[in-house]
mmCIF file of the C-alpha atoms, coordinates in Angstrom:
data_MODEL
# 
_entry.id   MODEL 
# 
loop_
_atom_site.group_PDB 
_atom_site.id 
_atom_site.type_symbol 
_atom_site.label_atom_id 
_atom_site.label_alt_id 
_atom_site.label_comp_id 
_atom_site.label_asym_id 
_atom_site.label_entity_id 
_atom_site.label_seq_id 
_atom_site.pdbx_PDB_ins_code 
_atom_site.Cartn_x 
_atom_site.Cartn_y 
_atom_site.Cartn_z 
_atom_site.occupancy 
_atom_site.B_iso_or_equiv 
_atom_site.pdbx_formal_charge 
_atom_site.auth_seq_id 
_atom_site.auth_comp_id 
_atom_site.auth_asym_id 
_atom_site.auth_atom_id 
_atom_site.pdbx_PDB_model_num 
ATOM 1   C CA . MET A 1 1   ? 16.289  3.726   -11.361 1.00 0.00 ? 1   MET A CA 1 
ATOM 2   C CA . LEU A 1 2   ? 13.488  2.044   -13.115 1.00 0.00 ? 2   LEU A CA 1 
ATOM 3   C CA . ILE A 1 3   ? 13.598  -0.767  -10.699 1.00 0.00 ? 3   ILE A CA 1 
ATOM 4   C CA . PHE A 1 4   ? 12.377  1.604   -7.803  1.00 0.00 ? 4   PHE A CA 1 
ATOM 5   C CA . PHE A 1 5   ? 9.476   2.741   -9.516  1.00 0.00 ? 5   PHE A CA 1 
ATOM 6   C CA . TRP A 1 6   ? 8.027   -0.934  -9.274  1.00 0.00 ? 6   TRP A CA 1 
ATOM 7   C CA . ARG A 1 7   ? 9.024   -1.321  -5.615  1.00 0.00 ? 7   ARG A CA 1 
ATOM 8   C CA . THR A 1 8   ? 6.437   -2.165  -3.198  1.00 0.00 ? 8   THR A CA 1 
ATOM 9   C CA . GLY A 1 9   ? 6.131   -0.027  0.337   1.00 0.00 ? 9   GLY A CA 1 
ATOM 10  C CA . GLY A 1 10  ? 7.945   2.622   1.345   1.00 0.00 ? 10  GLY A CA 1 
ATOM 11  C CA . MET A 1 11  ? 7.107   6.421   2.201   1.00 0.00 ? 11  MET A CA 1 
ATOM 12  C CA . PRO A 1 12  ? 4.422   7.601   1.596   1.00 0.00 ? 12  PRO A CA 1 
ATOM 13  C CA . SER A 1 13  ? 1.969   5.070   0.413   1.00 0.00 ? 13  SER A CA 1 
ATOM 14  C CA . SER A 1 14  ? 0.935   5.464   -2.782  1.00 0.00 ? 14  SER A CA 1 
ATOM 15  C CA . HIS A 1 15  ? -2.005  3.236   -2.203  1.00 0.00 ? 15  HIS A CA 1 
ATOM 16  C CA . SER A 1 16  ? -3.531  5.554   0.527   1.00 0.00 ? 16  SER A CA 1 
ATOM 17  C CA . ALA A 1 17  ? -2.454  8.513   -1.493  1.00 0.00 ? 17  ALA A CA 1 
ATOM 18  C CA . THR A 1 18  ? -4.689  7.588   -4.560  1.00 0.00 ? 18  THR A CA 1 
ATOM 19  C CA . ALA A 1 19  ? -7.207  6.116   -2.754  1.00 0.00 ? 19  ALA A CA 1 
ATOM 20  C CA . ILE A 1 20  ? -8.189  9.442   -0.214  1.00 0.00 ? 20  ILE A CA 1 
ATOM 21  C CA . ALA A 1 21  ? -7.203  11.477  -3.276  1.00 0.00 ? 21  ALA A CA 1 
ATOM 22  C CA . ILE A 1 22  ? -10.246 9.818   -5.399  1.00 0.00 ? 22  ILE A CA 1 
ATOM 23  C CA . SER A 1 23  ? -12.550 10.126  -2.242  1.00 0.00 ? 23  SER A CA 1 
ATOM 24  C CA . THR A 1 24  ? -11.792 13.642  -1.434  1.00 0.00 ? 24  THR A CA 1 
ATOM 25  C CA . ALA A 1 25  ? -11.781 14.686  -4.904  1.00 0.00 ? 25  ALA A CA 1 
ATOM 26  C CA . VAL A 1 26  ? -15.282 12.896  -4.965  1.00 0.00 ? 26  VAL A CA 1 
ATOM 27  C CA . ALA A 1 27  ? -16.179 14.571  -2.024  1.00 0.00 ? 27  ALA A CA 1 
ATOM 28  C CA . LEU A 1 28  ? -15.418 18.229  -3.021  1.00 0.00 ? 28  LEU A CA 1 
ATOM 29  C CA . THR A 1 29  ? -17.179 17.686  -6.459  1.00 0.00 ? 29  THR A CA 1 
ATOM 30  C CA . GLU A 1 30  ? -20.108 15.796  -5.826  1.00 0.00 ? 30  GLU A CA 1 
ATOM 31  C CA . GLY A 1 31  ? -20.859 16.556  -2.103  1.00 0.00 ? 31  GLY A CA 1 
ATOM 32  C CA . PHE A 1 32  ? -21.716 13.603  0.621   1.00 0.00 ? 32  PHE A CA 1 
ATOM 33  C CA . SER A 1 33  ? -23.268 11.465  -2.097  1.00 0.00 ? 33  SER A CA 1 
ATOM 34  C CA . ASN A 1 34  ? -23.924 7.950   -2.403  1.00 0.00 ? 34  ASN A CA 1 
ATOM 35  C CA . LEU A 1 35  ? -20.833 8.171   -4.920  1.00 0.00 ? 35  LEU A CA 1 
ATOM 36  C CA . PHE A 1 36  ? -18.765 9.311   -1.804  1.00 0.00 ? 36  PHE A CA 1 
ATOM 37  C CA . ILE A 1 37  ? -19.876 6.854   0.497   1.00 0.00 ? 37  ILE A CA 1 
ATOM 38  C CA . VAL A 1 38  ? -18.780 3.947   -2.290  1.00 0.00 ? 38  VAL A CA 1 
ATOM 39  C CA . SER A 1 39  ? -15.251 5.945   -3.036  1.00 0.00 ? 39  SER A CA 1 
ATOM 40  C CA . LEU A 1 40  ? -14.887 6.066   0.766   1.00 0.00 ? 40  LEU A CA 1 
ATOM 41  C CA . PHE A 1 41  ? -15.384 2.161   1.383   1.00 0.00 ? 41  PHE A CA 1 
ATOM 42  C CA . LEU A 1 42  ? -13.245 1.368   -1.354  1.00 0.00 ? 42  LEU A CA 1 
ATOM 43  C CA . SER A 1 43  ? -10.488 3.860   -0.053  1.00 0.00 ? 43  SER A CA 1 
ATOM 44  C CA . LEU A 1 44  ? -10.498 2.116   3.584   1.00 0.00 ? 44  LEU A CA 1 
ATOM 45  C CA . ILE A 1 45  ? -10.511 -1.455  1.644   1.00 0.00 ? 45  ILE A CA 1 
ATOM 46  C CA . VAL A 1 46  ? -7.377  -0.304  -0.390  1.00 0.00 ? 46  VAL A CA 1 
ATOM 47  C CA . ILE A 1 47  ? -5.628  1.096   2.628   1.00 0.00 ? 47  ILE A CA 1 
ATOM 48  C CA . ARG A 1 48  ? -6.818  -2.116  5.080   1.00 0.00 ? 48  ARG A CA 1 
ATOM 49  C CA . ASP A 1 49  ? -5.028  -3.880  2.365   1.00 0.00 ? 49  ASP A CA 1 
ATOM 50  C CA . ALA A 1 50  ? -1.623  -1.936  1.960   1.00 0.00 ? 50  ALA A CA 1 
ATOM 51  C CA . LEU A 1 51  ? -1.805  -1.985  5.589   1.00 0.00 ? 51  LEU A CA 1 
ATOM 52  C CA . GLY A 1 52  ? -2.707  -5.502  6.907   1.00 0.00 ? 52  GLY A CA 1 
ATOM 53  C CA . VAL A 1 53  ? -3.085  -7.841  4.019   1.00 0.00 ? 53  VAL A CA 1 
ATOM 54  C CA . ARG A 1 54  ? 0.363   -6.822  1.799   1.00 0.00 ? 54  ARG A CA 1 
ATOM 55  C CA . ARG A 1 55  ? 2.373   -6.527  5.047   1.00 0.00 ? 55  ARG A CA 1 
ATOM 56  C CA . SER A 1 56  ? 1.845   -9.814  6.738   1.00 0.00 ? 56  SER A CA 1 
ATOM 57  C CA . ALA A 1 57  ? 2.223   -11.722 3.243   1.00 0.00 ? 57  ALA A CA 1 
ATOM 58  C CA . GLY A 1 58  ? 5.540   -9.543  3.342   1.00 0.00 ? 58  GLY A CA 1 
ATOM 59  C CA . LEU A 1 59  ? 6.687   -10.692 6.571   1.00 0.00 ? 59  LEU A CA 1 
ATOM 60  C CA . GLN A 1 60  ? 5.418   -14.338 5.809   1.00 0.00 ? 60  GLN A CA 1 
ATOM 61  C CA . ALA A 1 61  ? 7.680   -14.592 3.161   1.00 0.00 ? 61  ALA A CA 1 
ATOM 62  C CA . LYS A 1 62  ? 10.896  -12.734 4.314   1.00 0.00 ? 62  LYS A CA 1 
ATOM 63  C CA . ALA A 1 63  ? 10.644  -15.468 7.212   1.00 0.00 ? 63  ALA A CA 1 
ATOM 64  C CA . LEU A 1 64  ? 9.909   -18.613 4.499   1.00 0.00 ? 64  LEU A CA 1 
ATOM 65  C CA . ASN A 1 65  ? 13.171  -17.155 2.213   1.00 0.00 ? 65  ASN A CA 1 
ATOM 66  C CA . ARG A 1 66  ? 15.051  -17.078 5.402   1.00 0.00 ? 66  ARG A CA 1 
ATOM 67  C CA . LEU A 1 67  ? 14.081  -20.931 6.482   1.00 0.00 ? 67  LEU A CA 1 
ATOM 68  C CA . GLY A 1 68  ? 14.815  -22.238 2.779   1.00 0.00 ? 68  GLY A CA 1 
ATOM 69  C CA . ALA A 1 69  ? 18.185  -20.446 2.684   1.00 0.00 ? 69  ALA A CA 1 
ATOM 70  C CA . GLU A 1 70  ? 19.080  -22.139 5.945   1.00 0.00 ? 70  GLU A CA 1 
ATOM 71  C CA . LEU A 1 71  ? 17.828  -25.368 4.950   1.00 0.00 ? 71  LEU A CA 1 
ATOM 72  C CA . SER A 1 72  ? 19.642  -25.001 1.327   1.00 0.00 ? 72  SER A CA 1 
ATOM 73  C CA . ILE A 1 73  ? 22.714  -24.141 3.251   1.00 0.00 ? 73  ILE A CA 1 
ATOM 74  C CA . LYS A 1 74  ? 22.611  -27.036 6.039   1.00 0.00 ? 74  LYS A CA 1 
ATOM 75  C CA . GLN A 1 75  ? 20.770  -29.902 3.738   1.00 0.00 ? 75  GLN A CA 1 
ATOM 76  C CA . GLY A 1 76  ? 22.156  -29.073 0.453   1.00 0.00 ? 76  GLY A CA 1 
ATOM 77  C CA . ILE A 1 77  ? 18.624  -28.773 -0.869  1.00 0.00 ? 77  ILE A CA 1 
ATOM 78  C CA . ARG A 1 78  ? 17.811  -26.174 -3.915  1.00 0.00 ? 78  ARG A CA 1 
ATOM 79  C CA . TYR A 1 79  ? 15.176  -23.695 -2.761  1.00 0.00 ? 79  TYR A CA 1 
ATOM 80  C CA . ASP A 1 80  ? 13.730  -20.724 -4.824  1.00 0.00 ? 80  ASP A CA 1 
ATOM 81  C CA . ALA A 1 81  ? 12.797  -17.848 -3.157  1.00 0.00 ? 81  ALA A CA 1 
ATOM 82  C CA . VAL A 1 82  ? 9.348   -16.547 -3.102  1.00 0.00 ? 82  VAL A CA 1 
ATOM 83  C CA . LYS A 1 83  ? 8.668   -12.845 -3.750  1.00 0.00 ? 83  LYS A CA 1 
ATOM 84  C CA . GLU A 1 84  ? 8.385   -10.612 -0.905  1.00 0.00 ? 84  GLU A CA 1 
ATOM 85  C CA . VAL A 1 85  ? 5.900   -8.027  -1.064  1.00 0.00 ? 85  VAL A CA 1 
ATOM 86  C CA . HIS A 1 86  ? 6.166   -5.431  1.225   1.00 0.00 ? 86  HIS A CA 1 
ATOM 87  C CA . GLY A 1 87  ? 2.935   -3.374  2.608   1.00 0.00 ? 87  GLY A CA 1 
ATOM 88  C CA . HIS A 1 88  ? 3.060   -0.243  4.524   1.00 0.00 ? 88  HIS A CA 1 
ATOM 89  C CA . THR A 1 89  ? 3.419   0.958   8.150   1.00 0.00 ? 89  THR A CA 1 
ATOM 90  C CA . TRP A 1 90  ? 0.971   3.429   9.648   1.00 0.00 ? 90  TRP A CA 1 
ATOM 91  C CA . PRO A 1 91  ? 3.437   6.397   9.532   1.00 0.00 ? 91  PRO A CA 1 
ATOM 92  C CA . GLU A 1 92  ? 3.639   5.804   5.796   1.00 0.00 ? 92  GLU A CA 1 
ATOM 93  C CA . VAL A 1 93  ? -0.171  5.206   5.494   1.00 0.00 ? 93  VAL A CA 1 
ATOM 94  C CA . LEU A 1 94  ? -0.945  8.345   7.488   1.00 0.00 ? 94  LEU A CA 1 
ATOM 95  C CA . VAL A 1 95  ? 1.505   10.458  5.310   1.00 0.00 ? 95  VAL A CA 1 
ATOM 96  C CA . GLY A 1 96  ? 0.301   9.241   2.120   1.00 0.00 ? 96  GLY A CA 1 
ATOM 97  C CA . SER A 1 97  ? -3.744  9.875   3.051   1.00 0.00 ? 97  SER A CA 1 
ATOM 98  C CA . VAL A 1 98  ? -2.390  13.406  4.459   1.00 0.00 ? 98  VAL A CA 1 
ATOM 99  C CA . LEU A 1 99  ? -0.496  14.245  0.816   1.00 0.00 ? 99  LEU A CA 1 
ATOM 100 C CA . GLY A 1 100 ? -3.641  12.534  -1.138  1.00 0.00 ? 100 GLY A CA 1 
ATOM 101 C CA . PHE A 1 101 ? -5.770  14.814  0.459   1.00 0.00 ? 101 PHE A CA 1 
ATOM 102 C CA . CYS A 1 102 ? -3.831  17.909  -0.139  1.00 0.00 ? 102 CYS A CA 1 
ATOM 103 C CA . ILE A 1 103 ? -3.150  17.110  -3.790  1.00 0.00 ? 103 ILE A CA 1 
ATOM 104 C CA . ALA A 1 104 ? -6.762  16.435  -4.183  1.00 0.00 ? 104 ALA A CA 1 
ATOM 105 C CA . PHE A 1 105 ? -7.856  19.680  -2.489  1.00 0.00 ? 105 PHE A CA 1 
ATOM 106 C CA . ALA A 1 106 ? -5.324  21.304  -4.690  1.00 0.00 ? 106 ALA A CA 1 
ATOM 107 C CA . PHE A 1 107 ? -6.738  20.487  -7.794  1.00 0.00 ? 107 PHE A CA 1 
ATOM 108 C CA . CYS A 1 108 ? -10.201 20.752  -6.645  1.00 0.00 ? 108 CYS A CA 1 
ATOM 109 C CA . ARG A 1 109 ? -10.224 24.265  -4.918  1.00 0.00 ? 109 ARG A CA 1 
ATOM 110 C CA . LEU A 1 110 ? -7.367  26.106  -6.425  1.00 0.00 ? 110 LEU A CA 1 
# 
């Protein structure tokens, strides 16, 4: 069960939820201040990383592991698999963002 805590990717995106929750909480407590702008841009960077960079790296690692396994079988060469880091898809990011907004709104307004 503990192994699932450390897995990356999946529904919803905890990266998006956390980033949007922070930006929402800052907006609700501080208003649309400079701190909000900074938190919003950091949120966009985190979401872009979770959606694009990490996902692309995970897909490349999966392809590399598949090729390495085939090479290992055909040529008898030992291949150590690389770690496959899974990023997020658009629906996972969207659900995580909505969830983060709702949680921050509930904590700040209720």
